[in-house]
N, CA, C and O atoms as a Maestro MAE file, in Angstrom:
{
 s_m_m2io_version
 :::
 2.0.0
}

f_m_ct {
 s_m_title
 :::
 protein
 m_atom[344] {
  # First column is atom index #
  i_m_mmod_type
  r_m_x_coord
  r_m_y_coord
  r_m_z_coord
  i_m_residue_number
  s_m_chain_name
  s_m_pdb_residue_name
  s_m_pdb_atom_name
  i_m_atomic_number
  :::
  1 25 13.753 -6.733 9.080 1 A "ARG " " N  " 7
  2 3 13.149 -6.136 11.034 1 A "ARG " " CA " 6
  3 2 12.321 -6.987 11.952 1 A "ARG " " C  " 6
  4 15 11.222 -6.645 12.389 1 A "ARG " " O  " 8
  5 25 12.977 -8.216 12.234 2 A "ALA " " N  " 7
  6 3 13.737 -8.882 13.235 2 A "ALA " " CA " 6
  7 2 14.502 -8.581 13.828 2 A "ALA " " C  " 6
  8 15 14.438 -7.999 14.911 2 A "ALA " " O  " 8
  9 25 15.476 -8.945 13.194 3 A "TYR " " N  " 7
  10 3 17.482 -7.948 13.173 3 A "TYR " " CA " 6
  11 2 17.169 -6.724 13.589 3 A "TYR " " C  " 6
  12 15 18.078 -6.083 13.061 3 A "TYR " " O  " 8
  13 25 16.483 -5.906 14.197 4 A "LEU " " N  " 7
  14 3 16.753 -5.140 13.933 4 A "LEU " " CA " 6
  15 2 15.692 -4.464 15.553 4 A "LEU " " C  " 6
  16 15 16.216 -3.553 16.194 4 A "LEU " " O  " 8
  17 25 14.561 -4.904 15.935 5 A "VAL " " N  " 7
  18 3 14.074 -5.503 17.304 5 A "VAL " " CA " 6
  19 2 15.295 -6.055 18.082 5 A "VAL " " C  " 6
  20 15 15.877 -5.529 19.031 5 A "VAL " " O  " 8
  21 25 15.541 -7.186 17.493 6 A "LYS " " N  " 7
  22 3 16.752 -8.083 17.901 6 A "LYS " " CA " 6
  23 2 17.761 -6.604 18.920 6 A "LYS " " C  " 6
  24 15 17.736 -6.588 20.151 6 A "LYS " " O  " 8
  25 25 18.421 -5.694 18.216 7 A "GLU " " N  " 7
  26 3 18.939 -4.563 17.973 7 A "GLU " " CA " 6
  27 2 18.325 -3.299 18.730 7 A "GLU " " C  " 6
  28 15 18.669 -2.119 18.794 7 A "GLU " " O  " 8
  29 25 16.918 -4.281 19.462 8 A "GLY " " N  " 7
  30 3 17.164 -2.621 20.597 8 A "GLY " " CA " 6
  31 2 16.049 -1.550 19.982 8 A "GLY " " C  " 6
  32 15 15.591 -0.743 20.791 8 A "GLY " " O  " 8
  33 25 15.382 -1.459 18.023 9 A "VAL " " N  " 7
  34 3 14.327 -1.028 17.497 9 A "VAL " " CA " 6
  35 2 13.571 -1.656 18.135 9 A "VAL " " C  " 6
  36 15 13.458 -2.840 18.453 9 A "VAL " " O  " 8
  37 25 12.465 0.238 18.497 10 A "PRO " " N  " 7
  38 3 11.126 -1.149 18.970 10 A "PRO " " CA " 6
  39 2 9.881 -0.476 18.292 10 A "PRO " " C  " 6
  40 15 9.479 0.587 17.817 10 A "PRO " " O  " 8
  41 25 9.485 -1.937 18.585 11 A "GLU " " N  " 7
  42 3 8.493 -2.842 17.440 11 A "GLU " " CA " 6
  43 2 7.699 -1.772 16.741 11 A "GLU " " C  " 6
  44 15 7.390 -1.867 15.553 11 A "GLU " " O  " 8
  45 25 7.281 -0.442 17.736 12 A "GLU " " N  " 7
  46 3 6.653 0.463 16.776 12 A "GLU " " CA " 6
  47 2 7.405 0.973 15.683 12 A "GLU " " C  " 6
  48 15 6.760 1.024 14.635 12 A "GLU " " O  " 8
  49 25 8.049 1.188 15.650 13 A "LEU " " N  " 7
  50 3 8.794 2.328 14.666 13 A "LEU " " CA " 6
  51 2 9.397 1.146 14.152 13 A "LEU " " C  " 6
  52 15 8.992 1.456 13.031 13 A "LEU " " O  " 8
  53 25 10.210 -0.313 13.869 14 A "VAL " " N  " 7
  54 3 9.827 -1.283 12.992 14 A "VAL " " CA " 6
  55 2 8.627 -1.050 12.099 14 A "VAL " " C  " 6
  56 15 8.434 -0.423 11.058 14 A "VAL " " O  " 8
  57 25 7.932 -1.762 12.869 15 A "GLY " " N  " 7
  58 3 5.940 -1.973 11.749 15 A "GLY " " CA " 6
  59 2 6.254 -0.614 11.433 15 A "GLY " " C  " 6
  60 15 7.382 -0.873 11.012 15 A "GLY " " O  " 8
  61 25 6.141 1.009 11.254 16 A "GLN " " N  " 7
  62 3 6.001 1.725 10.074 16 A "GLN " " CA " 6
  63 2 7.382 2.036 9.202 16 A "GLN " " C  " 6
  64 15 7.469 2.970 8.405 16 A "GLN " " O  " 8
  65 25 8.257 1.258 9.441 17 A "LEU " " N  " 7
  66 3 9.082 1.507 8.122 17 A "LEU " " CA " 6
  67 2 8.957 0.963 6.832 17 A "LEU " " C  " 6
  68 15 9.943 0.972 6.095 17 A "LEU " " O  " 8
  69 25 7.375 0.265 6.270 18 A "ASP " " N  " 7
  70 3 7.050 0.918 5.056 18 A "ASP " " CA " 6
  71 2 6.503 2.093 4.860 18 A "ASP " " C  " 6
  72 15 5.882 2.112 3.797 18 A "ASP " " O  " 8
  73 25 6.465 3.429 5.646 19 A "LEU " " N  " 7
  74 3 6.443 4.568 5.216 19 A "LEU " " CA " 6
  75 2 7.496 4.806 4.539 19 A "LEU " " C  " 6
  76 15 7.457 5.954 4.096 19 A "LEU " " O  " 8
  77 25 8.585 4.150 4.202 20 A "LEU " " N  " 7
  78 3 10.292 5.027 4.126 20 A "LEU " " CA " 6
  79 2 10.002 4.110 2.381 20 A "LEU " " C  " 6
  80 15 9.930 2.898 2.180 20 A "LEU " " O  " 8
  81 25 9.927 4.919 1.678 21 A "GLY " " N  " 7
  82 3 10.442 4.484 0.851 21 A "GLY " " CA " 6
  83 2 12.044 4.501 0.557 21 A "GLY " " C  " 6
  84 15 12.853 4.862 1.412 21 A "GLY " " O  " 8
  85 25 12.580 3.867 -1.360 22 A "ILE " " N  " 7
  86 3 14.429 3.546 -1.173 22 A "ILE " " CA " 6
  87 2 14.889 5.430 -1.292 22 A "ILE " " C  " 6
  88 15 16.104 5.593 -1.175 22 A "ILE " " O  " 8
  89 25 14.089 6.735 -1.496 23 A "SER " " N  " 7
  90 3 14.558 8.218 -1.741 23 A "SER " " CA " 6
  91 2 14.995 7.974 -0.348 23 A "SER " " C  " 6
  92 15 16.169 7.849 0.001 23 A "SER " " O  " 8
  93 25 13.630 7.898 0.661 24 A "SER " " N  " 7
  94 3 13.644 8.235 2.081 24 A "SER " " CA " 6
  95 2 14.177 7.490 2.482 24 A "SER " " C  " 6
  96 15 13.932 7.826 3.640 24 A "SER " " O  " 8
  97 25 14.924 6.449 2.624 25 A "ILE " " N  " 7
  98 3 15.704 5.523 3.798 25 A "ILE " " CA " 6
  99 2 17.113 6.443 3.030 25 A "ILE " " C  " 6
  100 15 17.131 7.508 3.648 25 A "ILE " " O  " 8
  101 25 18.262 6.464 1.970 26 A "ALA " " N  " 7
  102 3 19.226 6.835 1.220 26 A "ALA " " CA " 6
  103 2 18.954 8.740 3.148 26 A "ALA " " C  " 6
  104 15 19.397 9.166 4.215 26 A "ALA " " O  " 8
  105 25 17.826 8.936 1.958 27 A "ASN " " N  " 7
  106 3 17.601 10.890 3.187 27 A "ASN " " CA " 6
  107 2 18.437 10.416 4.272 27 A "ASN " " C  " 6
  108 15 19.650 10.617 4.340 27 A "ASN " " O  " 8
  109 25 17.229 9.305 5.739 28 A "VAL " " N  " 7
  110 3 17.495 9.682 6.555 28 A "VAL " " CA " 6
  111 2 19.337 8.542 6.999 28 A "VAL " " C  " 6
  112 15 19.922 8.765 8.058 28 A "VAL " " O  " 8
  113 25 19.911 7.420 5.932 29 A "LEU " " N  " 7
  114 3 21.201 7.139 6.666 29 A "LEU " " CA " 6
  115 2 21.991 8.730 5.604 29 A "LEU " " C  " 6
  116 15 22.581 9.809 5.662 29 A "LEU " " O  " 8
  117 25 21.664 8.186 5.155 30 A "SER " " N  " 7
  118 3 22.528 10.138 4.861 30 A "SER " " CA " 6
  119 2 22.686 11.181 5.966 30 A "SER " " C  " 6
  120 15 23.776 11.744 6.070 30 A "SER " " O  " 8
  121 25 21.392 11.575 7.047 31 A "SER " " N  " 7
  122 3 21.998 12.857 8.159 31 A "SER " " CA " 6
  123 2 21.951 11.366 9.264 31 A "SER " " C  " 6
  124 15 21.546 11.750 10.361 31 A "SER " " O  " 8
  125 25 22.265 9.701 9.280 32 A "ILE " " N  " 7
  126 3 23.368 9.406 10.287 32 A "ILE " " CA " 6
  127 2 23.911 9.486 9.741 32 A "ILE " " C  " 6
  128 15 23.245 10.497 9.521 32 A "ILE " " O  " 8
  129 25 24.902 9.497 8.853 33 A "LYS " " N  " 7
  130 3 26.130 9.201 8.490 33 A "LYS " " CA " 6
  131 2 26.684 10.687 8.119 33 A "LYS " " C  " 6
  132 15 27.861 10.924 7.846 33 A "LYS " " O  " 8
  133 25 25.470 11.795 8.162 34 A "PHE " " N  " 7
  134 3 26.500 13.124 8.704 34 A "PHE " " CA " 6
  135 2 26.137 13.501 10.594 34 A "PHE " " C  " 6
  136 15 26.735 14.332 11.277 34 A "PHE " " O  " 8
  137 25 25.405 12.914 10.882 35 A "ALA " " N  " 7
  138 3 25.380 13.197 12.644 35 A "ALA " " CA " 6
  139 2 27.122 12.634 12.989 35 A "ALA " " C  " 6
  140 15 28.037 13.208 13.580 35 A "ALA " " O  " 8
  141 25 27.079 11.801 12.580 36 A "LYS " " N  " 7
  142 3 28.191 10.753 12.776 36 A "LYS " " CA " 6
  143 2 29.682 12.080 12.590 36 A "LYS " " C  " 6
  144 15 30.151 12.976 13.293 36 A "LYS " " O  " 8
  145 25 29.913 11.595 11.463 37 A "TRP " " N  " 7
  146 3 30.916 13.105 10.652 37 A "TRP " " CA " 6
  147 2 31.801 13.957 10.958 37 A "TRP " " C  " 6
  148 15 32.948 14.402 10.910 37 A "TRP " " O  " 8
  149 25 29.805 14.004 11.599 38 A "TYR " " N  " 7
  150 3 30.600 15.784 13.041 38 A "TYR " " CA " 6
  151 2 30.275 15.710 14.039 38 A "TYR " " C  " 6
  152 15 30.039 16.792 14.578 38 A "TYR " " O  " 8
  153 25 30.074 14.490 14.848 39 A "GLU " " N  " 7
  154 3 29.733 14.227 15.711 39 A "GLU " " CA " 6
  155 2 29.369 14.829 16.498 39 A "GLU " " C  " 6
  156 15 29.959 15.405 17.411 39 A "GLU " " O  " 8
  157 25 27.727 14.728 16.076 40 A "LEU " " N  " 7
  158 3 26.910 15.495 16.439 40 A "LEU " " CA " 6
  159 2 26.794 14.795 17.691 40 A "LEU " " C  " 6
  160 15 27.380 13.716 17.765 40 A "LEU " " O  " 8
  161 25 25.866 15.383 19.126 41 A "GLY " " N  " 7
  162 3 25.401 14.761 19.793 41 A "GLY " " CA " 6
  163 2 23.960 15.445 20.269 41 A "GLY " " C  " 6
  164 15 23.193 16.142 19.606 41 A "GLY " " O  " 8
  165 25 23.893 15.139 21.219 42 A "GLU " " N  " 7
  166 3 21.674 14.635 21.926 42 A "GLU " " CA " 6
  167 2 21.347 15.761 21.912 42 A "GLU " " C  " 6
  168 15 20.125 15.903 21.946 42 A "GLU " " O  " 8
  169 25 22.151 17.018 21.862 43 A "GLU " " N  " 7
  170 3 22.101 18.505 21.556 43 A "GLU " " CA " 6
  171 2 21.495 19.187 19.859 43 A "GLU " " C  " 6
  172 15 20.810 19.999 19.237 43 A "GLU " " O  " 8
  173 25 22.289 18.221 19.855 44 A "ASP " " N  " 7
  174 3 22.159 18.759 17.882 44 A "ASP " " CA " 6
  175 2 21.139 18.344 17.309 44 A "ASP " " C  " 6
  176 15 20.449 17.752 18.140 44 A "ASP " " O  " 8
  177 25 20.321 18.343 15.553 45 A "ILE " " N  " 7
  178 3 19.136 18.571 14.575 45 A "ILE " " CA " 6
  179 2 19.849 18.321 13.551 45 A "ILE " " C  " 6
  180 15 20.698 19.131 13.180 45 A "ILE " " O  " 8
  181 25 19.646 17.215 12.943 46 A "VAL " " N  " 7
  182 3 19.208 16.857 11.535 46 A "VAL " " CA " 6
  183 2 18.324 17.025 11.249 46 A "VAL " " C  " 6
  184 15 17.701 16.016 11.583 46 A "VAL " " O  " 8
  185 25 17.466 17.895 10.635 47 A "LEU " " N  " 7
  186 3 16.523 16.858 9.192 47 A "LEU " " CA " 6
  187 2 16.725 16.606 8.602 47 A "LEU " " C  " 6
  188 15 17.931 16.481 8.391 47 A "LEU " " O  " 8
  189 25 15.696 16.206 7.562 48 A "THR " " N  " 7
  190 3 15.587 15.650 6.512 48 A "THR " " CA " 6
  191 2 14.281 15.280 5.934 48 A "THR " " C  " 6
  192 15 13.667 15.448 6.987 48 A "THR " " O  " 8
  193 25 13.422 14.934 5.159 49 A "VAL " " N  " 7
  194 3 12.306 14.644 4.236 49 A "VAL " " CA " 6
  195 2 12.383 13.034 3.862 49 A "VAL " " C  " 6
  196 15 13.217 12.210 3.486 49 A "VAL " " O  " 8
  197 25 10.803 13.123 4.247 50 A "TRP " " N  " 7
  198 3 10.730 11.370 3.296 50 A "TRP " " CA " 6
  199 2 10.336 11.055 2.556 50 A "TRP " " C  " 6
  200 15 9.350 10.352 2.780 50 A "TRP " " O  " 8
  201 25 10.736 11.278 1.012 51 A "THR " " N  " 7
  202 3 9.955 11.607 0.033 51 A "THR " " CA " 6
  203 2 9.482 10.599 -0.689 51 A "THR " " C  " 6
  204 15 9.983 10.465 -1.805 51 A "THR " " O  " 8
  205 25 8.712 9.906 -0.386 52 A "ASP " " N  " 7
  206 3 8.563 8.257 -0.838 52 A "ASP " " CA " 6
  207 2 8.344 6.842 0.289 52 A "ASP " " C  " 6
  208 15 8.921 6.316 1.240 52 A "ASP " " O  " 8
  209 25 7.480 6.722 -0.299 53 A "SER " " N  " 7
  210 3 6.828 5.282 0.349 53 A "SER " " CA " 6
  211 2 7.313 4.211 0.051 53 A "SER " " C  " 6
  212 15 7.811 4.363 -1.065 53 A "SER " " O  " 8
  213 25 7.551 2.627 0.592 54 A "MET " " N  " 7
  214 3 7.609 1.357 -0.067 54 A "MET " " CA " 6
  215 2 6.371 1.120 -0.878 54 A "MET " " C  " 6
  216 15 6.714 0.509 -1.890 54 A "MET " " O  " 8
  217 25 5.214 1.316 -0.872 55 A "GLU " " N  " 7
  218 3 4.370 0.771 -1.789 55 A "GLU " " CA " 6
  219 2 4.620 0.805 -3.380 55 A "GLU " " C  " 6
  220 15 4.160 0.125 -4.298 55 A "GLU " " O  " 8
  221 25 5.923 2.327 -3.311 56 A "LEU " " N  " 7
  222 3 5.943 2.788 -5.124 56 A "LEU " " CA " 6
  223 2 6.737 1.455 -5.750 56 A "LEU " " C  " 6
  224 15 6.763 1.077 -6.921 56 A "LEU " " O  " 8
  225 25 7.275 0.963 -4.755 57 A "TYR " " N  " 7
  226 3 8.555 -0.287 -5.544 57 A "TYR " " CA " 6
  227 2 8.544 -1.121 -5.223 57 A "TYR " " C  " 6
  228 15 9.607 -1.613 -4.844 57 A "TYR " " O  " 8
  229 25 6.846 -2.162 -5.119 58 A "GLY " " N  " 7
  230 3 7.171 -3.500 -5.221 58 A "GLY " " CA " 6
  231 2 7.079 -4.422 -6.108 58 A "GLY " " C  " 6
  232 15 6.660 -5.579 -6.065 58 A "GLY " " O  " 8
  233 25 8.039 -3.022 -7.881 59 A "SER " " N  " 7
  234 3 8.301 -4.017 -8.922 59 A "SER " " CA " 6
  235 2 9.361 -4.136 -9.157 59 A "SER " " C  " 6
  236 15 10.110 -4.880 -9.791 59 A "SER " " O  " 8
  237 25 9.383 -3.132 -8.448 60 A "ARG " " N  " 7
  238 3 11.485 -3.253 -8.533 60 A "ARG " " CA " 6
  239 2 11.721 -4.121 -6.732 60 A "ARG " " C  " 6
  240 15 12.789 -4.686 -6.494 60 A "ARG " " O  " 8
  241 25 10.951 -4.094 -6.010 61 A "LEU " " N  " 7
  242 3 11.893 -5.162 -4.094 61 A "LEU " " CA " 6
  243 2 11.358 -6.790 -4.743 61 A "LEU " " C  " 6
  244 15 11.069 -7.685 -3.949 61 A "LEU " " O  " 8
  245 25 11.291 -6.978 -6.059 62 A "GLN " " N  " 7
  246 3 11.148 -8.295 -6.574 62 A "GLN " " CA " 6
  247 2 12.256 -8.423 -8.281 62 A "GLN " " C  " 6
  248 15 12.839 -9.405 -8.741 62 A "GLN " " O  " 8
  249 25 12.176 -7.229 -8.728 63 A "GLU " " N  " 7
  250 3 13.597 -7.913 -8.968 63 A "GLU " " CA " 6
  251 2 14.629 -7.780 -8.261 63 A "GLU " " C  " 6
  252 15 15.522 -8.397 -8.843 63 A "GLU " " O  " 8
  253 25 15.074 -7.258 -7.201 64 A "LEU " " N  " 7
  254 3 15.820 -7.020 -6.363 64 A "LEU " " CA " 6
  255 2 16.073 -8.418 -6.212 64 A "LEU " " C  " 6
  256 15 17.205 -8.903 -6.204 64 A "LEU " " O  " 8
  257 25 14.645 -9.281 -6.050 65 A "HIS " " N  " 7
  258 3 14.140 -9.924 -6.012 65 A "HIS " " CA " 6
  259 2 15.624 -11.278 -5.928 65 A "HIS " " C  " 6
  260 15 16.497 -11.788 -5.226 65 A "HIS " " O  " 8
  261 25 14.849 -11.236 -7.489 66 A "GLU " " N  " 7
  262 3 15.382 -12.122 -8.561 66 A "GLU " " CA " 6
  263 2 16.796 -12.394 -8.606 66 A "GLU " " C  " 6
  264 15 17.317 -13.502 -8.735 66 A "GLU " " O  " 8
  265 25 17.350 -11.312 -8.493 67 A "GLU " " N  " 7
  266 3 19.042 -10.694 -9.326 67 A "GLU " " CA " 6
  267 2 19.237 -11.389 -7.943 67 A "GLU " " C  " 6
  268 15 19.332 -12.599 -8.147 67 A "GLU " " O  " 8
  269 25 19.325 -11.118 -6.724 68 A "HIS " " N  " 7
  270 3 20.023 -11.139 -5.803 68 A "HIS " " CA " 6
  271 2 19.285 -12.637 -4.522 68 A "HIS " " C  " 6
  272 15 20.257 -13.240 -4.065 68 A "HIS " " O  " 8
  273 25 18.278 -13.074 -4.112 69 A "GLY " " N  " 7
  274 3 17.872 -13.686 -3.712 69 A "GLY " " CA " 6
  275 2 17.233 -12.678 -2.790 69 A "GLY " " C  " 6
  276 15 17.034 -11.468 -2.901 69 A "GLY " " O  " 8
  277 25 16.998 -13.478 -1.932 70 A "GLU " " N  " 7
  278 3 16.364 -13.489 -1.176 70 A "GLU " " CA " 6
  279 2 17.154 -13.320 0.198 70 A "GLU " " C  " 6
  280 15 18.154 -13.956 0.530 70 A "GLU " " O  " 8
  281 25 16.184 -11.851 1.281 71 A "TYR " " N  " 7
  282 3 17.200 -11.203 1.790 71 A "TYR " " CA " 6
  283 2 16.946 -11.528 2.921 71 A "TYR " " C  " 6
  284 15 15.807 -11.448 3.383 71 A "TYR " " O  " 8
  285 25 18.272 -12.084 3.775 72 A "SER " " N  " 7
  286 3 18.074 -13.230 4.584 72 A "SER " " CA " 6
  287 2 19.240 -12.268 6.209 72 A "SER " " C  " 6
  288 15 19.952 -11.264 6.191 72 A "SER " " O  " 8
  289 25 18.910 -13.145 7.218 73 A "LYS " " N  " 7
  290 3 19.406 -12.050 8.953 73 A "LYS " " CA " 6
  291 2 20.151 -11.928 8.578 73 A "LYS " " C  " 6
  292 15 19.752 -11.027 7.840 73 A "LYS " " O  " 8
  293 25 21.486 -12.058 8.244 74 A "VAL " " N  " 7
  294 3 22.692 -12.386 7.441 74 A "VAL " " CA " 6
  295 2 22.589 -11.506 6.582 74 A "VAL " " C  " 6
  296 15 22.690 -10.383 7.075 74 A "VAL " " O  " 8
  297 25 22.366 -11.526 5.058 75 A "ASP " " N  " 7
  298 3 22.170 -9.502 5.259 75 A "ASP " " CA " 6
  299 2 21.573 -8.540 5.908 75 A "ASP " " C  " 6
  300 15 22.115 -7.493 5.556 75 A "ASP " " O  " 8
  301 25 20.502 -8.271 6.893 76 A "ALA " " N  " 7
  302 3 19.757 -7.733 7.257 76 A "ALA " " CA " 6
  303 2 20.777 -7.396 8.532 76 A "ALA " " C  " 6
  304 15 20.835 -6.311 9.111 76 A "ALA " " O  " 8
  305 25 21.178 -7.999 8.685 77 A "ALA " " N  " 7
  306 3 22.584 -7.979 10.442 77 A "ALA " " CA " 6
  307 2 23.957 -7.363 9.410 77 A "ALA " " C  " 6
  308 15 24.615 -6.713 10.223 77 A "ALA " " O  " 8
  309 25 24.344 -7.310 8.678 78 A "ALA " " N  " 7
  310 3 26.196 -6.660 7.617 78 A "ALA " " CA " 6
  311 2 25.662 -5.189 7.412 78 A "ALA " " C  " 6
  312 15 26.334 -4.186 7.654 78 A "ALA " " O  " 8
  313 25 24.141 -5.188 6.852 79 A "ASP " " N  " 7
  314 3 23.958 -3.741 6.305 79 A "ASP " " CA " 6
  315 2 23.462 -3.371 7.931 79 A "ASP " " C  " 6
  316 15 24.417 -2.923 8.565 79 A "ASP " " O  " 8
  317 25 22.462 -3.441 8.568 80 A "TYR " " N  " 7
  318 3 22.673 -3.230 10.228 80 A "TYR " " CA " 6
  319 2 23.922 -2.285 10.324 80 A "TYR " " C  " 6
  320 15 24.092 -1.072 10.201 80 A "TYR " " O  " 8
  321 25 25.211 -4.026 10.764 81 A "HIS " " N  " 7
  322 3 26.395 -2.676 11.210 81 A "HIS " " CA " 6
  323 2 26.956 -1.717 10.480 81 A "HIS " " C  " 6
  324 15 27.741 -0.870 10.906 81 A "HIS " " O  " 8
  325 25 26.346 -1.896 8.759 82 A "ARG " " N  " 7
  326 3 27.215 -0.971 8.084 82 A "ARG " " CA " 6
  327 2 26.728 0.256 7.767 82 A "ARG " " C  " 6
  328 15 27.373 1.296 7.637 82 A "ARG " " O  " 8
  329 25 25.487 0.077 7.641 83 A "TYR " " N  " 7
  330 3 24.794 1.586 7.556 83 A "TYR " " CA " 6
  331 2 24.275 2.083 8.762 83 A "TYR " " C  " 6
  332 15 24.375 3.276 8.475 83 A "TYR " " O  " 8
  333 25 23.806 2.081 9.871 84 A "LEU " " N  " 7
  334 3 23.787 2.125 10.732 84 A "LEU " " CA " 6
  335 2 24.420 1.823 11.580 84 A "LEU " " C  " 6
  336 15 24.493 2.679 12.461 84 A "LEU " " O  " 8
  337 25 24.906 1.022 11.729 85 A "LYS " " N  " 7
  338 3 26.764 1.861 12.774 85 A "LYS " " CA " 6
  339 2 27.643 1.618 12.808 85 A "LYS " " C  " 6
  340 15 28.345 1.490 13.811 85 A "LYS " " O  " 8
  341 25 27.932 1.459 11.652 86 A "GLY " " N  " 7
  342 3 29.535 1.630 11.066 86 A "GLY " " CA " 6
  343 2 29.809 3.084 10.745 86 A "GLY " " C  " 6
  344 15 30.909 3.423 10.309 86 A "GLY " " O  " 8
  :::
 }
 m_bond[343] {
  # First column is bond index #
  i_m_from
  i_m_to
  i_m_order
  :::
  1 1 2 1
  2 2 3 1
  3 3 4 2
  4 3 5 1
  5 5 6 1
  6 6 7 1
  7 7 8 2
  8 7 9 1
  9 9 10 1
  10 10 11 1
  11 11 12 2
  12 11 13 1
  13 13 14 1
  14 14 15 1
  15 15 16 2
  16 15 17 1
  17 17 18 1
  18 18 19 1
  19 19 20 2
  20 19 21 1
  21 21 22 1
  22 22 23 1
  23 23 24 2
  24 23 25 1
  25 25 26 1
  26 26 27 1
  27 27 28 2
  28 27 29 1
  29 29 30 1
  30 30 31 1
  31 31 32 2
  32 31 33 1
  33 33 34 1
  34 34 35 1
  35 35 36 2
  36 35 37 1
  37 37 38 1
  38 38 39 1
  39 39 40 2
  40 39 41 1
  41 41 42 1
  42 42 43 1
  43 43 44 2
  44 43 45 1
  45 45 46 1
  46 46 47 1
  47 47 48 2
  48 47 49 1
  49 49 50 1
  50 50 51 1
  51 51 52 2
  52 51 53 1
  53 53 54 1
  54 54 55 1
  55 55 56 2
  56 55 57 1
  57 57 58 1
  58 58 59 1
  59 59 60 2
  60 59 61 1
  61 61 62 1
  62 62 63 1
  63 63 64 2
  64 63 65 1
  65 65 66 1
  66 66 67 1
  67 67 68 2
  68 67 69 1
  69 69 70 1
  70 70 71 1
  71 71 72 2
  72 71 73 1
  73 73 74 1
  74 74 75 1
  75 75 76 2
  76 75 77 1
  77 77 78 1
  78 78 79 1
  79 79 80 2
  80 79 81 1
  81 81 82 1
  82 82 83 1
  83 83 84 2
  84 83 85 1
  85 85 86 1
  86 86 87 1
  87 87 88 2
  88 87 89 1
  89 89 90 1
  90 90 91 1
  91 91 92 2
  92 91 93 1
  93 93 94 1
  94 94 95 1
  95 95 96 2
  96 95 97 1
  97 97 98 1
  98 98 99 1
  99 99 100 2
  100 99 101 1
  101 101 102 1
  102 102 103 1
  103 103 104 2
  104 103 105 1
  105 105 106 1
  106 106 107 1
  107 107 108 2
  108 107 109 1
  109 109 110 1
  110 110 111 1
  111 111 112 2
  112 111 113 1
  113 113 114 1
  114 114 115 1
  115 115 116 2
  116 115 117 1
  117 117 118 1
  118 118 119 1
  119 119 120 2
  120 119 121 1
  121 121 122 1
  122 122 123 1
  123 123 124 2
  124 123 125 1
  125 125 126 1
  126 126 127 1
  127 127 128 2
  128 127 129 1
  129 129 130 1
  130 130 131 1
  131 131 132 2
  132 131 133 1
  133 133 134 1
  134 134 135 1
  135 135 136 2
  136 135 137 1
  137 137 138 1
  138 138 139 1
  139 139 140 2
  140 139 141 1
  141 141 142 1
  142 142 143 1
  143 143 144 2
  144 143 145 1
  145 145 146 1
  146 146 147 1
  147 147 148 2
  148 147 149 1
  149 149 150 1
  150 150 151 1
  151 151 152 2
  152 151 153 1
  153 153 154 1
  154 154 155 1
  155 155 156 2
  156 155 157 1
  157 157 158 1
  158 158 159 1
  159 159 160 2
  160 159 161 1
  161 161 162 1
  162 162 163 1
  163 163 164 2
  164 163 165 1
  165 165 166 1
  166 166 167 1
  167 167 168 2
  168 167 169 1
  169 169 170 1
  170 170 171 1
  171 171 172 2
  172 171 173 1
  173 173 174 1
  174 174 175 1
  175 175 176 2
  176 175 177 1
  177 177 178 1
  178 178 179 1
  179 179 180 2
  180 179 181 1
  181 181 182 1
  182 182 183 1
  183 183 184 2
  184 183 185 1
  185 185 186 1
  186 186 187 1
  187 187 188 2
  188 187 189 1
  189 189 190 1
  190 190 191 1
  191 191 192 2
  192 191 193 1
  193 193 194 1
  194 194 195 1
  195 195 196 2
  196 195 197 1
  197 197 198 1
  198 198 199 1
  199 199 200 2
  200 199 201 1
  201 201 202 1
  202 202 203 1
  203 203 204 2
  204 203 205 1
  205 205 206 1
  206 206 207 1
  207 207 208 2
  208 207 209 1
  209 209 210 1
  210 210 211 1
  211 211 212 2
  212 211 213 1
  213 213 214 1
  214 214 215 1
  215 215 216 2
  216 215 217 1
  217 217 218 1
  218 218 219 1
  219 219 220 2
  220 219 221 1
  221 221 222 1
  222 222 223 1
  223 223 224 2
  224 223 225 1
  225 225 226 1
  226 226 227 1
  227 227 228 2
  228 227 229 1
  229 229 230 1
  230 230 231 1
  231 231 232 2
  232 231 233 1
  233 233 234 1
  234 234 235 1
  235 235 236 2
  236 235 237 1
  237 237 238 1
  238 238 239 1
  239 239 240 2
  240 239 241 1
  241 241 242 1
  242 242 243 1
  243 243 244 2
  244 243 245 1
  245 245 246 1
  246 246 247 1
  247 247 248 2
  248 247 249 1
  249 249 250 1
  250 250 251 1
  251 251 252 2
  252 251 253 1
  253 253 254 1
  254 254 255 1
  255 255 256 2
  256 255 257 1
  257 257 258 1
  258 258 259 1
  259 259 260 2
  260 259 261 1
  261 261 262 1
  262 262 263 1
  263 263 264 2
  264 263 265 1
  265 265 266 1
  266 266 267 1
  267 267 268 2
  268 267 269 1
  269 269 270 1
  270 270 271 1
  271 271 272 2
  272 271 273 1
  273 273 274 1
  274 274 275 1
  275 275 276 2
  276 275 277 1
  277 277 278 1
  278 278 279 1
  279 279 280 2
  280 279 281 1
  281 281 282 1
  282 282 283 1
  283 283 284 2
  284 283 285 1
  285 285 286 1
  286 286 287 1
  287 287 288 2
  288 287 289 1
  289 289 290 1
  290 290 291 1
  291 291 292 2
  292 291 293 1
  293 293 294 1
  294 294 295 1
  295 295 296 2
  296 295 297 1
  297 297 298 1
  298 298 299 1
  299 299 300 2
  300 299 301 1
  301 301 302 1
  302 302 303 1
  303 303 304 2
  304 303 305 1
  305 305 306 1
  306 306 307 1
  307 307 308 2
  308 307 309 1
  309 309 310 1
  310 310 311 1
  311 311 312 2
  312 311 313 1
  313 313 314 1
  314 314 315 1
  315 315 316 2
  316 315 317 1
  317 317 318 1
  318 318 319 1
  319 319 320 2
  320 319 321 1
  321 321 322 1
  322 322 323 1
  323 323 324 2
  324 323 325 1
  325 325 326 1
  326 326 327 1
  327 327 328 2
  328 327 329 1
  329 329 330 1
  330 330 331 1
  331 331 332 2
  332 331 333 1
  333 333 334 1
  334 334 335 1
  335 335 336 2
  336 335 337 1
  337 337 338 1
  338 338 339 1
  339 339 340 2
  340 339 341 1
  341 341 342 1
  342 342 343 1
  343 343 344 2
  :::
 }
}
């Protein structure tokens, strides 16, 4: 979250990320990729749905933590540039 704020994402928006679960995040990332692929501009709109929230994934997050370790600032930067900027 700190990395997103550092990159200019408004704190208010970052504070609402718990409203998105894994499926919702996948939908948002797919929409971003779609918009980039089709070179959409400011006047274009892409609609997607938010199907879940993070409150469903407490045990899954624990599993990921145990499997891969703590999610670091380096991980956040890599994911940001790969999935949002790339």
